[in-house]
TORTOR-754157 format. One record per residue (C-alpha): residue number from 1; x, y, z. Coordinates in Angstrom, 3 decimals, always signed. Example, Ala and Ser with C-alpha at 12.3 -4.5 7.8 and 13.67 -1.06 7.14 Angstrom:
REM TORTOR-754157
NODE   nr         X         Y         Z
NODE    1   +12.300    -4.500    +7.800
NODE    2   +13.670    -1.060    +7.140
This chain:
REM TORTOR-754157
NODE   nr         X         Y         Z
NODE    1    -0.253    -0.095    -0.240
NODE    2    +0.936    +3.383    -0.857
NODE    3    +0.635    +6.238    +1.629
NODE    4    +1.622    +9.584    +2.821
NODE    5    +3.671   +11.692    +1.434
NODE    6    +4.819   +10.979    -2.459
NODE    7    +6.626   +13.921    -4.591
NODE    8    +5.589   +13.958    -8.126
NODE    9    +9.087   +15.022    -9.278
NODE   10   +10.694   +17.925   -11.570
NODE   11   +12.822   +16.985   -13.840
NODE   12   +16.069   +19.842   -13.835
NODE   13   +17.330   +20.962   -17.276
NODE   14   +20.771   +22.651   -17.940
NODE   15   +20.320   +26.015   -19.444
NODE   16   +21.213   +24.357   -22.997
NODE   17   +17.875   +21.943   -22.101
NODE   18   +19.674   +18.872   -21.277
NODE   19   +18.555   +16.792   -18.136
NODE   20   +20.258   +18.051   -15.468
NODE   21   +21.472   +14.185   -14.099
NODE   22   +23.630   +15.274   -10.952
NODE   23   +20.938   +18.144    -9.819
NODE   24   +18.409   +14.967   -10.645
NODE   25   +19.531   +12.908    -8.327
NODE   26   +21.076   +15.258    -5.363
NODE   27   +17.545   +16.445    -5.803
NODE   28   +16.103   +12.873    -5.300
NODE   29   +18.343   +12.123    -2.309
NODE   30   +17.156   +15.338    -0.508
NODE   31   +13.355   +14.383    -0.707
NODE   32   +13.854   +11.318    +0.711
NODE   33   +16.275   +12.326    +3.727
NODE   34   +13.475   +15.498    +4.142
NODE   35   +10.785   +12.638    +5.111
NODE   36    +9.375   +12.310    +1.712
NODE   37    +7.364    +8.645    +1.460
NODE   38    +8.377    +7.873    -2.090
NODE   39    +8.701    +9.361    -5.853
NODE   40    +7.135    +9.905    -8.658
NODE   41    +9.391   +10.437   -11.649
NODE   42    +8.319   +11.609   -15.351
NODE   43    +4.906   +12.193   -14.358
NODE   44    +3.465   +15.231   -16.157
NODE   45    +5.682   +17.401   -13.245
NODE   46    +8.186   +16.140   -14.400
NODE   47    +7.467   +17.481   -18.098
NODE   48    +7.490   +14.058   -19.357
NODE   49    +5.278   +15.167   -22.840
NODE   50    +8.752   +17.033   -23.882
NODE   51   +10.523   +14.590   -22.822
NODE   52   +12.283   +11.489   -25.547
NODE   53   +11.565    +7.829   -25.097
NODE   54   +15.336    +7.725   -24.192
NODE   55   +15.255   +10.651   -21.926
NODE   56   +12.048    +9.567   -20.163
NODE   57   +13.880    +5.765   -19.774
NODE   58   +16.901    +7.530   -18.658
NODE   59   +15.342    +9.976   -15.488
NODE   60   +13.456    +6.501   -14.289
NODE   61   +16.423    +4.823   -14.226
NODE   62   +18.871    +7.978   -12.617
NODE   63   +15.680    +7.802    -9.983
NODE   64   +16.289    +4.136    -9.244
NODE   65   +19.669    +4.756    -8.403
NODE   66   +19.320    +6.976    -5.891
NODE   67   +15.727    +6.242    -4.249
NODE   68   +15.899    +2.017    -4.678
NODE   69   +15.293    +0.423    -1.109
NODE   70   +14.571    +3.490    +0.868
NODE   71   +11.298    +4.463    -0.757
NODE   72    +9.256    +3.111    -3.614
NODE   73    +9.410    +4.562    -7.222
NODE   74    +6.187    +5.107    -8.963
NODE   75    +7.195    +5.600   -13.032
NODE   76    +5.395    +7.474   -15.040
NODE   77    +4.229    +5.763   -17.730
NODE   78    +1.202    +7.186   -19.377
NODE   79    +0.111    +7.869   -22.723
NODE   80    -2.827    +8.760   -25.120
NODE   81    -1.374    +5.912   -27.149
NODE   82    -1.765    +2.561   -25.630
NODE   83    +0.570    +0.951   -27.665
NODE   84    +3.646    +3.634   -26.113
NODE   85    +1.808    +2.798   -22.807
NODE   86    +2.700    -0.549   -22.599
NODE   87    +6.339    +0.087   -23.935
NODE   88    +7.192    +2.616   -21.260
NODE   89    +5.556    +0.196   -18.478
NODE   90    +7.965    -2.449   -19.866
NODE   91   +10.606    -0.557   -19.434
NODE   92    +9.860    +0.875   -15.831
NODE   93    +9.404    -3.125   -14.832
NODE   94   +12.533    -4.090   -16.310
NODE   95   +14.235    -1.102   -14.559
NODE   96   +13.175    -2.168   -11.335
NODE   97   +10.203    +0.503   -10.516
NODE   98    +7.908    -0.598    -7.913
NODE   99    +4.586    +0.217    -9.608
NODE  100    +3.425    +2.620   -12.738
NODE  101    +1.423    +5.651   -12.808
NODE  102    -0.888    +5.458   -15.608
NODE  103    -2.810    +8.918   -17.298
NODE  104    -5.791    +8.329   -18.718
NODE  105    -5.875    +8.565   -22.871
NODE  106    -5.486   +12.639   -23.039
NODE  107    -7.349   +14.562   -26.218
NODE  108    -8.577   +10.886   -27.918
NODE  109   -11.751   +11.216   -25.421
NODE  110   -12.234    +7.848   -24.555
NODE  111   -15.641    +6.236   -23.806
NODE  112   -15.499    +4.126   -20.085
NODE  113   -15.004    +1.211   -22.388
NODE  114   -12.211    +2.401   -23.919
NODE  115   -10.656    +3.643   -20.616
NODE  116   -10.998    +0.104   -19.440
NODE  117    -9.930    -1.690   -22.826
NODE  118    -6.469    +0.619   -22.179
NODE  119    -5.543    -0.236   -18.676
NODE  120    -6.514    -3.521   -19.187
NODE  121    -4.406    -3.866   -22.184
NODE  122    -1.426    -2.147   -20.195
NODE  123    -2.189    -4.342   -17.305
NODE  124    -1.825    -7.575   -19.397
NODE  125    +1.293    -7.010   -20.951
NODE  126    +2.918    -6.418   -18.033
NODE  127    +3.367    -7.513   -14.542
NODE  128    +4.169    -4.384   -12.901
NODE  129    +1.521    -2.929    -9.990
NODE  130    -0.471    -0.060   -11.612
NODE  131    -1.553    +3.020   -10.117
NODE  132    -4.270    +5.374   -12.447
NODE  133    -4.104    +8.928   -12.585
NODE  134    -7.600   +10.535   -12.861
NODE  135    -7.268   +13.879   -14.072
NODE  136   -10.205   +15.279   -16.067
NODE  137    -8.977   +18.716   -15.692
NODE  138    -5.456   +17.522   -17.954
NODE  139    -6.773   +14.991   -20.350
NODE  140   -10.365   +16.112   -20.844
NODE  141   -12.113   +12.312   -19.640
NODE  142   -13.057   +11.254   -16.149
NODE  143   -12.874    +7.852   -15.260
NODE  144   -15.968    +6.763   -13.574
NODE  145   -16.401    +5.135    -9.864
NODE  146   -17.713    +2.103   -11.580
NODE  147   -15.171    +1.693   -14.147
NODE  148   -12.652    +2.315   -11.754
NODE  149   -14.087    -0.306    -9.292
NODE  150   -13.704    -2.887   -12.480
NODE  151   -10.834    -2.009   -12.803
NODE  152    -9.439    -2.705    -9.328
NODE  153   -10.774    -6.739    -9.821
NODE  154    -7.350    -6.614   -11.796
NODE  155    -4.949    -7.827    -9.693
NODE  156    -1.994    -5.698   -10.655
NODE  157    -4.427    -2.742   -10.489
NODE  158    -4.145    -0.960    -7.111
NODE  159    -5.031    +2.264    -6.606
NODE  160    -5.560    +5.982    -8.120
NODE  161    -4.430    +9.135    -8.042
NODE  162    -7.129   +11.095    -7.857
NODE  163    -6.776   +14.791    -9.487
NODE  164   -10.533   +15.046    -9.766
NODE  165   -11.082   +17.744    -6.949
NODE  166   -14.413   +15.814    -6.085
NODE  167   -13.865   +15.111    -2.437
NODE  168   -16.970   +12.830    -2.335
NODE  169   -14.959   +10.588    -4.627
NODE  170   -13.026    +8.933    -2.324
NODE  171   -15.486    +7.907    -0.203
NODE  172   -17.625    +6.338    -3.387
NODE  173   -14.400    +4.931    -4.028
NODE  174   -13.566    +3.364    -1.248
NODE  175   -17.110    +1.947    -1.375
NODE  176   -17.618    +0.473    -4.664
NODE  177   -12.866    -0.817    -4.781
NODE  178   -12.901    -1.784    -1.121
NODE  179   -10.377    -0.351    +1.667
NODE  180    -7.241    -2.094    +0.263
NODE  181    -7.517    -0.043    -3.101
NODE  182    -4.972    +2.393    -2.686
NODE  183    -6.121    +6.369    -3.192
NODE  184    -3.684    +8.939    -3.573
NODE  185    -4.898   +12.553    -3.657
NODE  186    -3.261   +14.690    -6.696
NODE  187    -4.626   +17.765    -5.489
NODE  188    -2.523   +19.441    -2.565
NODE  189    -4.811   +21.363    -1.405
NODE  190    -7.608   +19.095    -0.636
NODE  191    -4.812   +16.109    +0.805
NODE  192    -6.854   +16.677    +4.562
NODE  193   -10.609   +16.263    +3.590
NODE  194    -9.297   +13.414    +1.366
NODE  195    -7.795   +11.421    +3.677
NODE  196   -11.040   +12.100    +5.643
NODE  197   -12.673   +10.841    +3.252
NODE  198   -10.695    +7.260    +2.791
NODE  199    -7.886    +8.333    +0.699
NODE  200    -3.826    +7.525    +2.047
NODE  201    -1.792   +10.002    +0.291
NODE  202    -0.686   +12.277    -1.714
NODE  203    +1.152   +12.516    -5.053
NODE  204    +2.637   +16.025    -4.377
NODE  205    +3.635   +19.002    -6.178
NODE  206    +4.250   +21.001    -3.281
NODE  207    +6.427   +18.501    -1.821
NODE  208    +8.904   +19.318    -4.161
NODE  209   +10.096   +22.228    -2.252
NODE  210    +8.074   +21.777    +1.359
NODE  211    +9.350   +17.946    +1.348
NODE  212    +9.303   +18.252    +5.082
NODE  213    +6.184   +19.965    +6.062
NODE  214    +3.721   +17.730    +3.341
NODE  215    +5.626   +14.462    +5.337
NODE  216    +5.078   +16.098    +8.626
NODE  217    +1.380   +16.578    +7.748
NODE  218    +0.909   +12.990    +6.809
NODE  219    +2.575   +11.370    +9.823
NODE  220    +0.729   +13.815   +12.209
NODE  221    -2.565   +12.781   +10.374
NODE  222    -1.342    +8.817   +10.776
NODE  223    -0.813    +9.734   +14.518
NODE  224    -4.246   +10.987   +15.267
NODE  225    -3.006   +14.450   +15.909
NODE  226    -5.524   +16.598   +14.090
NODE  227    -4.431   +19.972   +15.448
NODE  228    -0.659   +19.626   +14.096
NODE  229    -2.350   +18.539   +10.748
NODE  230    -4.358   +21.722   +11.182
NODE  231    -1.721   +24.012   +12.091
NODE  232    +0.586   +22.635    +8.712
NODE  233    -2.140   +22.642    +6.226
NODE  234    -2.721   +26.231    +6.975
NODE  235    +0.551   +26.680    +6.779
NODE  236    +0.906   +25.185    +3.498
NODE  237    -1.926   +26.105    +1.791
NODE  238    -0.966   +29.304    +0.614
NODE  239    +2.349   +27.740    -0.657
NODE  240    -0.115   +25.298    -2.681
NODE  241    -2.254   +27.968    -4.118
NODE  242    +1.026   +29.638    -5.796
NODE  243    +2.335   +26.440    -6.889
NODE  244    -0.723   +26.649    -8.846
NODE  245    -0.637   +30.487   -10.162
NODE  246    +0.141   +29.720   -13.626
NODE  247    +0.410   +25.891   -15.465
NODE  248    +2.732   +23.999   -13.062
NODE  249    +5.801   +22.859   -13.094
NODE  250    +6.411   +26.608   -13.921
NODE  251    +5.859   +28.103   -10.436
NODE  252    +6.919   +25.520    -8.674
NODE  253   +10.069   +25.009   -10.686
NODE  254   +10.965   +28.666    -9.541
NODE  255   +10.313   +28.319    -6.087
NODE  256   +12.987   +24.945    -6.600
NODE  257   +15.376   +27.822    -8.126
NODE  258   +15.005   +30.350    -5.292
NODE  259   +15.784   +27.512    -2.454
NODE  260   +18.615   +26.603    -4.731
NODE  261   +17.987   +23.052    -5.522
NODE  262   +17.657   +23.273    -9.202
NODE  263   +17.567   +25.898   -11.954
NODE  264   +13.947   +26.732   -13.544
NODE  265   +14.186   +25.870   -16.988
NODE  266   +11.992   +24.593   -18.650
NODE  267   +11.339   +23.310   -22.451
NODE  268    +9.073   +24.881   -24.934
NODE  269    +6.274   +25.382   -25.077
NODE  270    +6.367   +25.790   -21.277
NODE  271    +8.196   +29.306   -21.108
NODE  272    +9.050   +31.114   -17.606
NODE  273    +6.422   +32.510   -15.379
NODE  274    +5.662   +35.859   -14.792
NODE  275    +6.985   +38.395   -13.002
NODE  276    +3.485   +38.486   -10.784
NODE  277    +3.060   +34.923   -10.800
NODE  278    +7.278   +35.304    -9.069
NODE  279    +6.124   +37.774    -6.336
NODE  280    +3.185   +35.436    -5.590
NODE  281    +5.661   +32.512    -5.115
NODE  282    +8.046   +34.079    -3.139
NODE  283    +5.483   +35.407    -0.533
NODE  284    +4.055   +32.036    -0.130
NODE  285    +7.444   +30.780    +0.681
NODE  286    +8.654   +33.419    +2.840
NODE  287    +4.832   +33.228    +4.407
NODE  288    +5.749   +29.754    +5.212
NODE  289    +8.929   +30.158    +6.631
NODE  290   +10.473   +28.035    +3.751
NODE  291   +12.858   +31.663    +2.286
NODE  292   +13.970   +34.109    +3.899
NODE  293   +12.340   +37.108    +4.749
């Protein structure tokens, strides 16, 4: 069962656009030392749409070199092409990843029958646990609770990253798919009510730059210390908002640069965030005590 604060890792680039392998591995190491439960390389926060297949494979391998044995590595392997998703998932499996995170096919707008067929095809072609990534805001398709429950019957469909912001969903999914079906939020700002409705953890953007605070919140929840949960939730909420003042990962990469973790370089069509957004990010980091006043 995956649980706690899991980081949807950014992918650092050099000024000339290459993957900054040294910065990435140092970043993964820092994440785990700060209490992060597990890591997700090459998800959408890692700018996977702009990576070549060779780069995608390399980032998974780099994460495994650092994190294997220290926490689960859930490799992003989704695509709107089922054949491509199978290929990426097979690589993650062969490289030694603990699970694959597979997004609902974007742009194609498959039916619920098509969604089931897509995930079953990847499941049947591989031997690795699969976490479904349901994010209607980016993929323009929403997997229903009924479809999720049907997929949960397959032995290696083990959970969901839920980025619907629908706070009825975790309770309904638990009732339909069972308490052992792992539910991870994909929305930092709703994590506390998500946990209260039956969730197990969060695949987080904010934990890229506030890993200890995010990990401490989940530890406090597990310990039943609701006062601490509330304190940390209020402290983190402005950071959650700032991380999405523009399309992710622009704001979180700028925050990482401010903290000296890596550069903020991105690949087109992502560009440097606006000055107003930079001010919002800086103010949020200062308010949370993450950046010197």
